C-alpha positions in Angstrom: 0.0 0.0 0.0 1.3 3.4 -1.0 2.1 5.9 1.8 0.2 9.2 1.9 3.3 11.3 2.9 1.1 14.4 3.6 -0.9 12.5 6.1 1.3 9.7 7.5 3.9 11.4 9.7 7.6 10.4 9.5 9.7 11.4 12.4 13.4 11.2 13.4 14.4 12.3 16.9 11.1 14.1 17.2 11.5 16.2 14.1 9.1 15.8 11.1 10.5 14.8 7.7 9.1 17.2 5.1 6.7 15.2 2.8 8.5 16.6 -0.3 11.7 14.8 0.8 10.0 11.4 1.1 9.7 8.8 -1.7 8.5 5.2 -2.2 10.8 2.3 -2.5 10.7 0.4 -5.8 9.2 -3.1 -5.5 11.0 -6.0 -7.2 8.7 -8.7 -8.5 9.9 -12.0 -7.3 8.7 -13.8 -10.5 11.5 -11.8 -12.3 14.1 -13.3 -9.9 17.2 -14.4 -11.7 20.9 -13.4 -11.3 20.9 -10.8 -14.1 17.7 -9.0 -13.0 18.6 -9.1 -9.3 22.2 -7.9 -10.0 20.9 -5.0 -12.2 18.3 -4.0 -9.7 20.8 -3.7 -6.8 23.3 -2.0 -8.9 20.8 0.6 -10.0 18.8 1.2 -6.8 21.3 0.0 -4.2 18.6 -2.3 -2.8 16.0 -5.0 -3.6 12.6 -4.7 -2.0 10.4 -7.8 -2.1 6.9 -8.2 -0.7 5.6 -11.2 1.1 8.7 -13.5 0.4 7.9 -16.0 3.1 5.0 -18.3 4.0 2.7 -16.3 6.3 2.3 -19.1 8.8 6.1 -19.4 9.2 6.4 -15.7 9.8 3.7 -15.9 12.4 5.4 -18.8 14.2 8.7 -16.9 14.3 7.0 -13.7 15.5 5.1 -15.5 18.3 8.2 -17.4 19.3 9.9 -14.0 20.0 6.8 -12.5 21.6 6.5 -15.4 24.0 10.0 -14.8 25.3 9.3 -11.1 25.8 6.1 -12.0 27.7 8.3 -14.3 29.9 10.1 -11.1 31.1 6.9 -9.1 31.4 7.7 -6.7 28.5 4.5 -7.4 26.6 1.0 -7.9 27.7 -1.3 -10.9 27.4 -2.3 -12.2 24.9 1.4 -12.1 24.0 0.6 -12.9 20.3 -0.6 -9.2 19.9 2.8 -7.8 20.9 1.4 -5.0 23.1 4.2 -3.2 25.0 3.7 -3.3 28.7 6.2 -0.6 29.8 7.5 -3.0 32.4 10.4 -5.4 32.5 11.6 -8.3 34.7 14.4 -9.2 32.3 17.3 -8.4 34.7 15.5 -10.1 37.7 15.0 -13.3 35.8 18.3 -13.4 33.8 21.7 -12.4 35.2 23.2 -12.2 31.8 21.5 -10.0 29.2 23.6 -11.4 26.3 22.8 -15.0 27.1 19.1 -14.2 27.2 19.1 -12.4 23.9 21.2 -15.1 22.3 18.6 -17.7 23.3 15.8 -15.5 21.8 17.8 -15.0 18.6 18.4 -18.8 18.2 14.6 -19.6 18.2 13.9 -22.5 15.8 11.2 -20.7 13.8 13.1 -17.5 13.6 16.2 -19.3 12.2 14.0 -21.0 9.6 13.3 -17.5 8.2 16.7 -15.8 8.6 19.0 -18.7 7.7 16.6 -20.9 5.7 16.3 -22.0 2.1 14.0 -19.3 0.9 16.2 -16.3 1.8 19.4 -18.2 0.9 18.2 -18.8 -2.6 17.4 -15.2 -3.5 20.7 -14.0 -2.0 22.7 -16.8 -3.8 21.0 -15.7 -7.0 22.2 -12.1 -6.4 25.8 -13.2 -5.8 25.6 -15.7 -8.6 27.1 -18.3 -6.3 26.2 -20.2 -3.1 25.8 -18.0 -0.1 25.8 -18.4 3.7 24.0 -16.3 6.4 25.8 -15.0 9.4 25.0 -16.8 12.6 24.9 -13.5 14.6 21.5 -11.9 14.1 20.3 -8.4 14.8 16.8 -9.1 16.0 14.9 -5.9 17.0 11.7 -5.5 18.9 11.1 -1.7 19.1 8.9 0.2 21.4 7.6 3.8 21.1 10.2 6.6 21.0 13.1 4.7 19.4 14.8 5.2 16.1 18.1 4.3 14.4 20.5 7.0 13.1 21.7 6.9 9.6 24.7 4.8 8.8 26.1 2.3 6.2 27.1 -1.2 7.1 30.6 -1.4 5.6 32.2 -0.4 8.9 30.7 -3.3 10.7 30.7 -6.3 8.4 33.5 -6.0 5.7 36.6 -7.0 7.7 37.3 -10.2 5.8 35.3 -9.6 2.6 33.5 -6.8 0.9 31.0 -9.2 -0.7 28.3 -8.9 2.1 24.6 -8.1 1.8 22.2 -7.1 4.5 18.6 -8.4 4.6 16.1 -6.5 6.7 13.0 -8.6 7.4 9.6 -7.4 8.8 7.7 -9.7 11.2 4.9 -7.2 12.0 3.1 -4.4 10.3 5.7 -1.6 10.2 3.7 1.4 9.0 5.3 4.9 8.8 4.3 5.7 12.4 6.0 2.5 13.7 9.4 3.5 12.5 10.2 1.6 9.3 13.5 1.3 7.6 14.4 4.1 5.2 17.3 4.5 2.7 18.8 7.6 1.1 18.2 7.5 -2.6 21.3 6.7 -4.6 23.5 6.9 -1.6 25.4 3.7 -2.6 26.9 6.0 -5.4 28.1 8.8 -3.0 31.8 8.6 -3.5 32.6 10.9 -0.5 30.7 8.6 1.8 32.5 5.5 0.4 35.9 7.3 0.9 34.9 8.4 4.5 34.0 4.9 5.7 36.4 2.8 3.5 38.8 1.0 5.8 37.0 2.1 9.0 36.2 -0.8 11.3 34.1 0.1 14.4 35.4 -3.0 16.2 39.0 -1.6 16.0 38.7 2.2 15.8 36.5 2.7 18.8 37.0 6.5 18.9 35.0 7.0 15.7 31.3 6.9 15.2 29.7 4.9 12.4 26.5 6.9 12.6 25.9 9.9 10.5 24.7 12.5 13.0 23.2 14.9 10.5 19.4 14.8 10.4 18.1 12.8 7.4 16.1 15.8 6.1 19.2 18.0 6.0 21.4 15.3 4.5 18.9 14.5 1.8 18.2 18.1 1.0 21.9 19.0 0.5 22.3 16.1 -1.9 19.1 16.7 -3.8 18.0 13.2 -2.8 14.9 11.5 -1.4 14.4 9.5 1.7 12.8 6.3 0.5 10.6 4.0 2.6 7.4 2.0 2.6 4.7 0.6 4.8 6.1 -2.9 5.5 4.1 -6.0 6.3 5.0 -9.4 7.7 7.2 -11.3 5.3 8.5 -8.2 3.4 12.3 -7.9 3.0 14.8 -5.2 1.9 18.2 -6.4 0.7 21.0 -3.9 0.3 24.7 -3.5 0.0 27.3 -2.2 2.4 27.5 1.4 1.1 23.8 2.2 1.1 22.9 4.8 3.8 19.9 3.8 5.8 18.3 4.2 9.2 14.9 3.9 10.8 12.2 6.4 11.5 10.9 7.0 15.0 8.3 4.6 16.4 5.6 7.1 17.5 2.3 5.2 16.9 -0.6 5.9 19.2 -1.1 2.2 20.0 1.4 0.2 22.0 2.2 -2.4 19.5 6.0 -3.1 19.2 7.4 -3.5 15.8 9.5 -6.6 15.2 12.2 -6.8 12.5 15.5 -8.6 12.1 18.7 -8.0 10.2 20.8 -10.8 8.8 23.9 -10.6 6.7 24.9 -13.0 3.9 28.1 -13.6 2.0 29.3 -16.1 -0.6 30.4 -19.3 1.0 33.7 -19.2 -0.8 34.7 -15.8 0.8 36.7 -15.8 4.1 34.4 -15.7 7.1 34.6 -13.1 9.9 34.8 -15.2 13.1 33.0 -12.5 15.0 29.7 -13.4 13.2 30.0 -17.1 12.8 29.9 -20.1 15.1 27.9 -21.2 18.1 29.1 -18.3 20.3 29.8 -15.4 18.0 31.4 -12.4 19.6 29.6 -9.8 17.4 31.1 -6.5 16.4 32.9 -5.6 19.6 33.5 -9.1 20.9 30.9 -8.8 23.7 28.4 -11.2 22.1 24.7 -10.6 22.0 25.1 -8.4 25.1 26.4 -5.6 22.9 23.1 -5.2 21.1 20.4 -2.6 22.0 17.9 -5.4 21.9 19.7 -7.1 24.8 18.5 -4.2 26.9 15.0 -4.2 28.3 12.4 -2.6 26.0 11.9 0.2 28.5 15.6 1.2 28.5 17.3 3.7 26.1 19.5 2.6 23.3 23.2 3.4 22.8 24.5 4.9 19.5 27.6 3.8 17.7 
């Protein structure tokens, strides 16, 4: 469904995005899926946006698997299937190690069938034109009201051993404009100054630098005569993009208390060297602190850090 940008309000850090700066992501029709078309699409747009890639029941099972764990720590209300934010948390009372708790949530059977299963692996292998493998370390994100993600590109996080890496962002709930969907800066994968700025920068090594672009998306897009592209996302929708595409998420400011649930997973060709931080039974993650380094390891009622 198209967004009415004059009616549906997009916010970042409490500031409204002017409707004239907003644009709609181009949808890729999965029936056109082959290596040439996928490669051309990601080269042109910097992303591939596919609706309803997964079986609806499998998405539902994965969503409810996560929601059940959040109910266990009193962060969502009954019935847990609805994903209503409670404003409370017993996470730290029940679990002494936040990272171990979030690792266990991120390793849910049904979740992994989506993130590391055959359906997603096929489309990403088709993009690469060779067999691919998904990272074991996931970035699962349940998001309550008031939170957003600053602009950044992924190259500083995931290209230590190979530059052949793709991110896939998966929606498990309705993520309408008021619930803080992902956005990308139009044609930002072609911004040479951004490539030069972040080329060789590794957030896990150079900890005195920030990977985030602190400028507000409105100002950033306006200066570059670009658009901020987004969509209303629904369960099973995905956005695949490369390491140089600038992206972030709008602020979740809906009037209801539904959390939005999404997940990021990275893929690379099997033949490329693997970054041990993101593979194995106990991956250390970007900083080596494991799942405890993630914002999602924090209770839903706690503020996020910014890298």
